[in-house]
Backbone as JSON, one array per atom type, in Angstrom:
{
  "sequence": "MKQPAGNLMKKENLDKAGGYLGIVTALIAYYCGLAELLTPDDLFTLPTGKYRTD",
  "N": [[15.27, 17.89, -15.81], [13.44, 15.26, -14.47], [13.59, 11.76, -15.0], [11.89, 8.62, -15.28], [13.23, 5.62, -13.8], [13.14, 3.44, -15.51], [13.32, 4.55, -18.07], [15.89, 5.59, -18.04], [17.46, 3.32, -17.82], [16.63, 1.93, -19.99], [14.64, -0.01, -19.74], [11.56, -1.25, -19.93], [10.03, -2.88, -18.34], [10.78, -2.24, -15.78], [9.49, 0.18, -15.27], [6.84, -0.73, -15.28], [6.88, -2.47, -13.08], [7.33, -0.65, -11.04], [4.91, 0.76, -11.11], [3.08, -1.26, -10.38], [4.03, -1.77, -7.82], [3.39, 0.64, -6.57], [0.59, 0.47, -6.6], [0.16, -1.75, -4.9], [1.24, -0.72, -2.53], [-0.56, 1.38, -2.05], [-2.91, -0.1, -1.56], [-2.2, -1.43, 0.81], [-1.91, 0.76, 2.51], [-4.56, 1.7, 2.51], [-5.85, -0.46, 3.78], [-4.64, -0.38, 6.33], [-5.46, 2.15, 7.2], [-8.28, 1.84, 7.22], [-8.5, -0.19, 9.12], [-7.76, 1.17, 11.41], [-9.82, 3.01, 11.66], [-12.11, 1.51, 12.17], [-13.97, 0.39, 14.96], [-14.23, -1.7, 17.93], [-16.98, -1.82, 18.36], [-18.21, -1.8, 15.92], [-19.66, -3.53, 13.04], [-17.82, -5.35, 12.03], [-14.28, -6.0, 12.39], [-10.89, -5.4, 11.37], [-8.05, -7.53, 11.27], [-5.03, -6.62, 12.87], [-2.7, -7.47, 14.01], [-0.67, -8.6, 16.8], [0.34, -6.48, 18.28], [-1.36, -4.34, 18.61], [-2.66, -1.45, 20.12], [-5.2, -0.74, 22.3]],
  "CA": [[14.04, 17.15, -15.87], [13.6, 13.91, -13.93], [13.06, 10.69, -15.83], [11.76, 7.35, -14.56], [14.4, 4.74, -13.87], [13.0, 2.57, -16.67], [13.83, 5.28, -19.24], [17.34, 5.73, -17.94], [18.09, 2.01, -18.02], [16.03, 1.35, -21.2], [13.91, -1.21, -19.32], [10.15, -0.94, -19.79], [9.49, -3.68, -17.24], [11.06, -1.54, -14.53], [8.39, 1.12, -15.1], [5.64, -1.51, -14.92], [7.06, -2.96, -11.71], [7.12, 0.5, -10.16], [3.49, 1.03, -11.07], [2.44, -2.3, -9.57], [4.44, -1.56, -6.43], [2.59, 1.76, -6.09], [-0.77, -0.02, -6.34], [0.21, -2.59, -3.7], [1.45, 0.18, -1.4], [-1.82, 2.08, -1.8], [-3.85, -1.04, -0.94], [-1.77, -1.64, 2.19], [-2.25, 1.98, 3.25], [-6.02, 1.71, 2.66], [-6.17, -1.47, 4.79], [-4.21, 0.12, 7.63], [-6.34, 3.26, 7.56], [-9.6, 1.32, 7.55], [-8.38, -0.93, 10.37], [-7.71, 2.15, 12.51], [-11.11, 3.69, 11.79], [-13.12, 0.6, 12.72], [-13.9, 0.18, 16.4], [-14.82, -2.99, 18.31], [-18.44, -1.72, 18.35], [-18.69, -1.91, 14.54], [-20.12, -4.85, 12.62], [-16.63, -6.2, 11.9], [-12.98, -5.33, 12.53], [-9.83, -6.01, 10.57], [-6.91, -7.92, 12.1], [-3.85, -5.76, 12.71], [-1.53, -8.06, 14.64], [-0.72, -8.69, 18.25], [0.86, -5.27, 18.94], [-2.35, -3.26, 18.56], [-2.97, -0.83, 21.41], [-6.59, -0.26, 22.41]],
  "C": [[14.29, 15.72, -15.39], [12.94, 12.9, -14.86], [12.9, 9.44, -14.97], [12.99, 6.47, -14.76], [14.34, 3.82, -15.09], [13.5, 3.24, -17.94], [15.34, 5.38, -19.22], [18.05, 4.42, -18.25], [17.55, 1.29, -19.26], [15.31, 0.03, -20.88], [12.45, -0.82, -19.06], [9.53, -1.7, -18.62], [9.73, -3.03, -15.89], [9.98, -0.5, -14.24], [7.11, 0.4, -14.67], [5.73, -2.0, -13.48], [6.85, -1.84, -10.71], [5.65, 0.86, -10.02], [2.74, 0.02, -10.21], [2.8, -2.15, -8.09], [3.65, -0.4, -5.81], [1.16, 1.34, -5.77], [-0.81, -0.86, -5.07], [0.39, -1.73, -2.46], [0.18, 0.93, -1.04], [-2.84, 1.16, -1.14], [-3.49, -1.32, 0.52], [-2.11, -0.43, 3.04], [-3.76, 2.08, 3.49], [-6.43, 0.73, 3.76], [-5.82, -0.96, 6.18], [-5.11, 1.27, 8.1], [-7.72, 2.79, 7.96], [-9.57, 0.55, 8.87], [-8.35, 0.01, 11.57], [-9.06, 2.84, 12.72], [-12.19, 2.8, 12.41], [-12.89, 0.39, 14.21], [-14.48, -1.19, 16.73], [-16.36, -2.98, 18.31], [-19.02, -1.85, 16.94], [-19.07, -3.35, 14.22], [-18.95, -5.83, 12.46], [-15.39, -5.35, 12.13], [-11.97, -6.06, 11.65], [-8.66, -6.38, 11.47], [-5.7, -7.03, 11.81], [-2.61, -6.33, 13.38], [-1.62, -7.99, 16.15], [-0.25, -7.43, 18.96], [-0.1, -4.1, 18.9], [-2.63, -2.75, 19.96], [-4.38, -0.29, 21.39], [-6.79, 0.51, 23.68]]
}
């Protein structure tokens, strides 16, 4: 049975940090996905950097 790293090391803060990191990762993935779906013809676009290929 697999256990979270926080249980193995007896550190509750490690579990919390992992949860927050998962939320941040999900928000970044949502931003990237939405930026790809929006086209220049839409009401607005999201900046993706100078290496975007159109």
